[in-house]
C-alpha positions in Angstrom: -4.2 -5.7 -53.6 -5.7 -5.1 -50.2 -6.9 -1.5 -49.6 -6.7 0.0 -46.0 -10.1 1.0 -44.5 -10.9 4.6 -45.1 -12.6 7.0 -42.8 -15.8 9.0 -43.8 -14.3 12.1 -45.2 -17.5 13.8 -44.9 -17.9 13.2 -41.1 -17.4 16.3 -39.0 -14.1 16.2 -37.3 -15.6 17.1 -33.8 -17.6 13.9 -33.9 -14.7 11.9 -34.8 -12.8 13.6 -32.3 -15.4 12.6 -29.5 -15.8 9.2 -31.0 -12.2 8.5 -30.4 -12.0 10.1 -27.0 -15.0 7.9 -26.2 -12.8 4.7 -26.7 -9.5 6.1 -25.5 -10.3 7.9 -22.5 -13.1 5.6 -21.4 -16.4 7.5 -21.0 -19.2 6.3 -18.8 -20.5 4.1 -21.6 -20.8 0.8 -20.2 -19.8 -1.5 -23.0 -21.3 -5.1 -23.3 -19.4 -7.5 -21.5 -18.5 -10.6 -23.2 -21.3 -13.3 -22.6 -19.8 -16.6 -21.6 -22.0 -19.6 -21.1 -22.0 -20.9 -17.4 -21.4 -24.6 -17.3 -23.7 -26.3 -14.8 -20.9 -27.5 -12.7 -19.5 -23.9 -12.2 -22.4 -23.1 -9.9 -22.0 -26.1 -7.7 -18.6 -25.5 -6.5 -16.0 -22.7 -6.3 -14.7 -22.1 -9.7 -11.1 -22.2 -8.6 -11.4 -26.0 -7.4 -12.2 -27.3 -11.0 -9.8 -28.7 -13.4 -6.0 -29.0 -13.0 -3.1 -26.5 -13.2 -2.6 -25.3 -16.7 0.9 -25.4 -18.1 2.0 -21.9 -19.1 2.5 -23.5 -22.7 -0.9 -24.2 -22.9 -4.0 -21.9 -24.2 -5.4 -19.9 -21.2 -8.8 -20.2 -22.8 -10.0 -22.9 -20.3 -8.9 -21.0 -17.4 -10.6 -17.8 -18.8 -13.8 -19.8 -19.6 -13.9 -21.2 -15.8 -13.3 -18.0 -13.9 -14.9 -15.3 -16.1 -18.4 -15.8 -15.1 -17.5 -14.7 -11.4 -15.6 -11.5 -12.8 -18.1 -8.4 -12.7 -18.2 -4.7 -13.8 -19.0 -2.1 -11.3 -20.4 1.2 -11.7 -21.2 4.1 -9.2 -22.5 7.3 -10.0 -20.6 10.5 -8.1 -21.5 14.1 -7.8 -19.9 16.8 -10.3 -16.3 17.1 -9.6 -14.0 20.0 -10.5 -11.5 19.4 -13.4 -8.7 19.2 -10.8 -10.3 16.3 -8.9 -10.9 14.0 -12.1 -7.8 12.1 -11.4 -6.8 10.8 -8.0 -3.1 10.3 -7.5 -1.1 8.3 -5.2 0.4 10.5 -2.4 3.8 11.4 -3.6 5.4 14.7 -2.4 4.6 17.8 -4.6 7.3 18.3 -7.3 8.2 14.5 -7.3 8.9 13.1 -10.5 6.4 10.3 -9.7 3.7 12.8 -8.8 3.1 13.0 -12.6 3.5 9.4 -13.5 2.2 7.3 -10.6 -1.6 7.2 -11.0 -4.4 5.2 -9.6 -6.8 4.1 -12.2 -10.6 3.6 -12.4 -11.2 6.5 -10.0 -14.4 8.0 -9.5 -15.0 10.9 -11.7 -12.4 9.7 -14.1 -14.4 9.6 -17.1 -16.7 12.1 -18.6 -20.6 11.5 -19.0 -21.3 10.1 -22.3 -24.6 12.0 -22.5 -22.6 15.2 -22.2 -19.1 14.8 -23.5 -16.8 17.5 -22.4 -13.1 17.7 -23.6 -12.3 19.9 -20.6 -13.2 17.7 -17.9 -16.3 16.1 -16.0 -19.7 17.3 -16.9 -21.4 19.5 -14.7 -24.2 17.0 -13.7 -21.7 14.4 -12.3 -20.1 11.3 -13.4 -20.1 7.6 -13.4 -16.9 5.6 -12.3 -16.5 2.2 -13.7 -14.4 -0.7 -12.2 -14.2 -4.2 -11.9 -14.7 -6.9 -9.1 -15.4 -10.5 -8.6 -17.8 -12.7 -6.5 -16.5 -14.6 -3.6 -19.6 -16.2 -2.3 -22.6 -17.8 -4.1 -24.8 -15.6 -2.1 -23.5 -12.5 -3.9 -20.8 -11.2 -2.0 -18.4 -9.0 -4.3 -14.7 -7.7 -3.6 -13.6 -4.7 -5.4 -11.3 -1.5 -4.5 -12.6 1.1 -2.1 -11.6 4.0 -4.6 -14.0 2.6 -7.3 -17.2 3.1 -5.0 -15.8 5.8 -2.7 -18.2 8.7 -2.6 -20.5 7.1 -5.1 -24.2 6.0 -4.9 -26.4 4.0 -7.0 -23.8 1.1 -7.1 -24.8 -1.4 -9.9 -22.9 -4.8 -10.5 -23.1 -6.0 -14.1 -22.6 -9.8 -14.3 -20.8 -11.6 -17.2 -24.0 -12.4 -18.8 -25.2 -8.9 -18.8 -27.5 -9.0 -15.7 -27.6 -5.7 -13.9 -28.0 -6.0 -10.1 -28.2 -3.2 -7.5 -25.6 -3.5 -4.9 -25.2 -2.5 -1.2 -22.0 -1.6 0.5 -21.3 -4.1 3.2 -18.1 -2.3 4.4 -14.8 -0.7 3.1 -11.4 -0.2 4.2 -9.6 2.9 3.1 -6.1 1.7 4.3 -6.0 -1.3 2.0 -8.2 0.2 -0.6 -10.8 -2.7 -0.3 -14.5 -2.7 -0.4 -17.1 -5.5 0.0 -20.5 -5.1 -1.8 -23.6 -7.4 -1.6 -26.1 -8.2 -4.5 -29.4 -10.2 -4.5 -30.0 -12.7 -7.3 -32.4 -15.5 -8.0 -29.8 -18.2 -8.2 -26.4 -19.2 -6.7 -23.7 -17.1 -8.4 -20.7 -18.6 -9.6 -17.8 -17.4 -7.4 -14.0 -17.5 -6.8 -11.6 -18.7 -4.1 -8.7 -16.7 -2.9 -5.2 -18.6 -3.1 -2.0 -18.2 -1.3 -0.2 -15.2 -2.4 2.8 -16.0 -0.2 3.3 -19.1 -2.3 3.6 -16.9 -5.5 7.0 -16.5 -6.9 8.7 -14.0 -9.1 8.3 -15.3 -12.8 5.0 -17.1 -12.1 2.5 -16.7 -14.7 -0.7 -14.7 -13.9 -3.7 -13.7 -15.6 -5.9 -10.5 -15.0 -9.5 -10.2 -16.1 -11.4 -6.8 -15.7 -13.2 -4.0 -17.4 -10.5 -1.6 -18.9 -11.8 1.7 -20.3 -15.5 0.3 -20.0 -14.9 -2.1 -22.8 -16.1 -5.2 -21.0 -14.7 -8.4 -19.7 -10.9 -8.4 -21.1 -8.5 -11.0 -20.2 -4.6 -10.3 -20.2 -1.6 -12.4 -19.0 1.8 -11.7 -17.7 4.1 -12.7 -14.9 4.8 -11.7 -11.3 7.6 -9.0 -11.8 8.3 -8.6 -8.1 6.8 -8.9 -4.6 6.4 -6.8 -1.4 6.4 -3.4 -3.4 5.8 -0.2 -1.5 4.3 2.4 -3.6 3.4 4.9 -0.6 -0.4 4.1 -1.2 -1.2 3.3 2.5 0.3 1.9 5.8 0.2 -1.9 4.6 1.7 -1.5 1.1 2.7 -5.0 0.1 1.9 -4.9 -3.4 2.5 -7.8 -6.1 3.9 -6.1 -9.2 3.1 -7.5 -12.7 3.6 -6.9 -16.6 0.1 -8.2 -17.1 -1.8 -5.3 -19.2 -3.7 -3.6 -16.4 -5.7 -0.2 -17.3 -8.2 2.3 -15.9 -11.3 0.3 -15.1 -9.2 -2.8 -14.1 -9.3 -1.5 -10.7 -10.8 -4.1 -8.2 -10.7 -7.0 -10.7 -8.9 -10.3 -9.9 -5.4 -11.6 -10.7 -5.3 -15.2 -11.0 -2.6 -18.1 -10.8 -2.7 -21.0 -13.2 -5.0 -22.8 -10.9 -7.6 -20.1 -11.2 -7.2 -19.0 -7.7 -7.5 -15.1 -6.9 -4.0 -14.3 -5.7 -4.4 -10.5 -6.3 -6.7 -7.6 -6.6 -5.5 -5.3 -9.5 -5.5 -1.7 -7.9 -2.5 0.6 -9.3 -0.5 1.3 -12.3 2.6 3.1 -13.2 2.3 4.9 -16.3 3.4 8.2 -18.0 0.2 8.2 -20.2 -2.5 6.8 -17.8 -2.3 3.4 -20.0 -0.5 0.3 -19.2 3.2 0.2 -19.8 3.7 -3.2 -17.9 4.0 -2.0 -14.4 0.6 -2.8 -12.5 0.2 -3.6 -8.7 -2.1 -6.0 -7.1 -3.2 -6.4 -3.5 -1.9 -9.8 -2.1 -4.9 -12.4 -1.5 -3.5 -13.2 1.9 -3.9 -9.4 2.9 -7.2 -9.2 1.2 -8.8 -12.1 2.8 -8.3 -11.1 6.0 -9.6 -7.6 5.5 -12.6 -9.1 3.5 -13.6 -11.6 6.2 -13.7 -8.6 8.8 -15.8 -6.4 6.5 -18.2 -9.4 6.1 -18.6 -10.0 9.7 -18.3 -6.6 11.1 -18.7 -4.2 8.3 -15.2 -2.6 9.3 -11.7 -3.9 9.8 -10.6 -4.7 13.4 -6.7 -4.4 13.7 -4.3 -5.1 16.4 -2.4 -2.3 18.3 1.2 -2.5 19.6 1.8 1.2 20.5 5.3 1.8 19.1 6.9 4.2 16.4 9.4 2.3 14.3 11.6 3.1 11.8 13.5 1.2 8.9 17.1 -0.1 9.6 19.3 1.5 7.1 23.0 0.0 6.4 24.4 2.9 8.6 22.0 2.0 11.4 22.8 -1.4 11.0 26.5 -0.7 11.5 25.9 1.5 14.7 23.6 -1.3 16.1 26.2 -4.1 15.5 24.1 -5.9 12.9 25.6 -7.8 10.0 23.0 -6.3 7.8 20.1 -4.1 7.6 17.0 -5.9 8.8 14.3 -5.6 11.4 12.1 -2.5 12.8 14.1 0.0 15.0 11.8 1.3 17.9 11.9 4.9 18.0 9.1 5.6 20.3 7.1 3.6 22.9 3.6 4.7 23.7 3.2 4.7 27.6 0.9 2.1 28.9 0.6 0.6 25.5 1.0 -3.1 25.1 4.6 -2.5 23.9 5.5 -0.6 27.0 3.9 -3.5 29.2 5.9 -6.0 27.5 9.1 -4.0 28.2 10.1 -2.7 24.6 12.7 0.0 24.7 14.0 2.8 22.5 16.7 1.3 20.3 15.4 -2.4 20.2 15.5 -3.8 16.9 12.3 -6.0 16.4 13.5 -9.2 14.2 10.3 -11.4 14.9 6.8 -11.1 15.7 4.4 -14.0 16.7 6.9 -16.7 15.1 7.3 -14.7 11.9 10.4 -12.8 10.8 10.3 -9.1 10.5 12.8 -8.0 7.9 11.4 -4.6 7.6 9.3 -1.9 9.4 6.5 -2.4 7.3 6.5 -6.2 8.0 6.1 -5.4 11.8 3.1 -3.0 11.0 1.3 -5.7 8.7 1.9 -8.5 11.4 0.6 -6.5 14.4 -2.5 -5.1 12.2 -3.4 -8.9 11.3 -3.3 -10.0 15.1 -6.5 -10.5 16.9 -7.0 -8.0 19.7 -6.7 -9.7 22.9 -4.3 -12.4 21.9 -0.8 -13.0 23.1 2.0 -12.6 20.7 6.0 -13.2 21.1 8.4 -10.3 20.2 11.8 -11.2 19.2 14.2 -8.3 19.6 17.9 -7.5 19.6 18.8 -5.3 22.4 22.6 -3.9 22.4 23.2 -6.9 20.0 21.9 -9.5 22.2 18.6 -11.5 21.4 15.7 -11.4 23.6 12.1 -12.5 23.5 9.0 -10.5 25.0 5.6 -11.2 25.4 2.7 -8.9 24.9 -1.0 -9.0 24.6 -2.3 -7.0 21.6 -4.9 -4.5 21.9 -7.7 -3.4 19.6 -6.5 -0.3 17.5 -8.6 2.7 17.7 -9.0 5.1 14.7 -6.6 7.6 16.1 -3.9 4.8 17.1 -1.0 3.9 15.2 -0.5 0.0 14.9 3.3 0.4 14.6 4.0 3.6 12.7 6.8 3.3 10.4 8.8 6.3 9.9 11.1 6.7 6.9 13.6 8.6 9.3 15.7 11.4 8.3 18.6 11.1 5.7 21.6 9.2 7.2 24.4 10.7 5.2 28.1 10.2 5.9 29.4 12.7 8.4 32.9 13.0 9.8 32.3 12.4 13.4 31.3 15.8 15.2 33.3 18.1 13.0 31.1 20.8 11.3 28.5 20.8 14.2 27.7 23.8 16.3 26.6 22.2 19.7 25.1 23.8 22.9 23.4 22.4 26.0 19.6 22.8 26.2 18.8 26.1 28.2 15.4 27.3 29.2 15.6 29.9 26.4 16.4 27.2 23.8 13.8 24.9 25.2 11.2 27.7 24.8 12.3 28.6 21.5 12.1 25.1 20.2 8.8 24.5 21.7 10.1 21.5 23.7 8.2 20.2 27.0 9.7 21.1 30.3 12.1 18.4 31.5 13.4 17.5 28.1 17.1 17.2 28.0 19.7 16.8 25.5 22.2 18.7 23.3 21.0 21.3 20.6 22.4 21.5 17.1 22.7 25.1 16.4 24.4 24.8 13.1 25.9 22.6 10.5 28.9 23.3 8.2 27.6 21.5 5.1 23.8 21.6 5.0 22.3 18.3 3.9 25.6 16.4 4.2 25.0 15.4 7.9 22.3 13.1 9.6 21.3 16.0 12.0 20.3 19.6 11.2 19.9 23.1 12.8 17.1 22.7 15.5 17.6 19.1 16.2 17.8 17.9 19.7 20.3 14.9 20.3 18.9 13.3 23.4 21.0 10.3 23.5 23.8 8.1 22.1 22.2 4.6 21.8 20.2 4.4 24.9 22.4 6.6 27.2 21.2 10.1 27.6 23.4 13.0 27.1 22.8 16.6 28.3 26.0 18.4 27.1 28.1 18.8 24.3 31.0 17.2 26.3 29.0 14.1 27.2 28.1 13.6 23.8 31.7 13.9 22.6 32.7 11.5 25.3 30.1 8.9 24.2 31.2 9.3 20.6 34.7 8.9 21.4 34.0 5.7 23.4 32.5 4.3 20.3 35.3 5.2 18.2 37.8 3.4 20.5 35.6 0.3 20.2 36.4 0.2 16.3 32.7 1.2 15.6 32.1 2.6 12.0 28.9 4.5 13.2 27.1 5.4 16.3 23.3 5.9 17.1 21.9 9.1 17.9 18.2 9.7 19.3 17.3 13.0 17.8 14.2 14.9 18.6 13.2 16.9 15.5 10.0 19.1 16.1 8.7 16.9 18.6 9.3 13.7 16.8 11.9 11.3 18.0 13.8 9.1 15.5 17.3 7.5 15.4 20.1 8.5 12.9 23.5 7.0 12.4 26.4 9.1 12.7 29.6 7.9 10.9 32.8 7.9 12.9 36.2 8.9 11.5 39.1 6.4 12.2 42.8 7.5 11.9 
């Protein structure tokens, strides 16, 4: 009969508790990474080009053996942090249920220092963050997440064979959470190639390799669960979701397709416990390789600037715009003297394509503009009053304070019985001063609503236009809404100024 292993009954409970904490919580202990011999041909050419695509029914061992030598562990020391700063979270609104569950992993200061374990938070002397990364060039360029090294110093890259190399920061980009490091070695280092993430399909097999909880090289596998995920981590969210096990310390590590190409950089997880529950997110390679190329060439990222504020097209807005479905990016503001203004973009235009590529959402436009080289021309496909048009613009370089094509979520577009329940008034000098509006602003002020939260407008809003036709009095507003009703439209588009920010809302119409 087999006897279960017994613990040392004489060992102090506190020591056992700290030992368990060191494993489960991931202290700054840098566990030895698995040593894998590097075949001679691994140095001569990018690893991803060797061998053939594997069938998902075969063992993943050959793939793991080929790519593991180019996957590294990254550590960086950080100053002492308060207990509250130990876990950095994705920017969800306070009180949101996701505020407690959606977390980034591998954060600076995430784990207590092993030399001075402390149950109550990071040690007084500082902390060391552990993350993952991968080599993309035999000369020693290493890709990782920005949040792994952000604010850190004495960055160290540990190779698969245990070799520790000091690293310098080439550049980083907080908006995409990517960073590029450089190490010097006495030999050409094994390296990986980026694959085409756009060719990745939901259901494709993927492999993740990294340094979870400081344990060293760890291989996990799963499938692509979804694409194009927006988790509110930044303005260019386009994450690949996977069920491959990803944990704290996997940050910055590669996600591979079955050809051994990097199609994602593991960055975030959804978890109620801080550990993997099968919902992880990776930055797609087609986004990352442009950012990495800029960081390598300039040390920073150069993005294109169009000069518009946009918002998603909701089903209600689509009805009011005469669209067959909710698609595109609705222009809510055009910056004067911007590339958008020079191209002739107007309020109410729906951008459906940019530079020959479709724009299905507001985020699509933001990413497409950002990826466009400053000084180059681009075609913009728009729907204006239901009719297609094509405009030409010359993209400019985005300054730090500029927005590429800022996407707003827009106010709620709940159902509303035409203008019933709204208390309206023309904008007087007194109301203009009370609302803090600029001189010359015109529109109809919403003084009150009968059912708070049930209408697309609220007290203090200024209705400036119906579609692209300005209104200055409640009578003009009622007339425009009535005209839309006679045309059989189910909703009408209102341009609303809310505390200085303009956006479109869809007002449901009532039909007898």
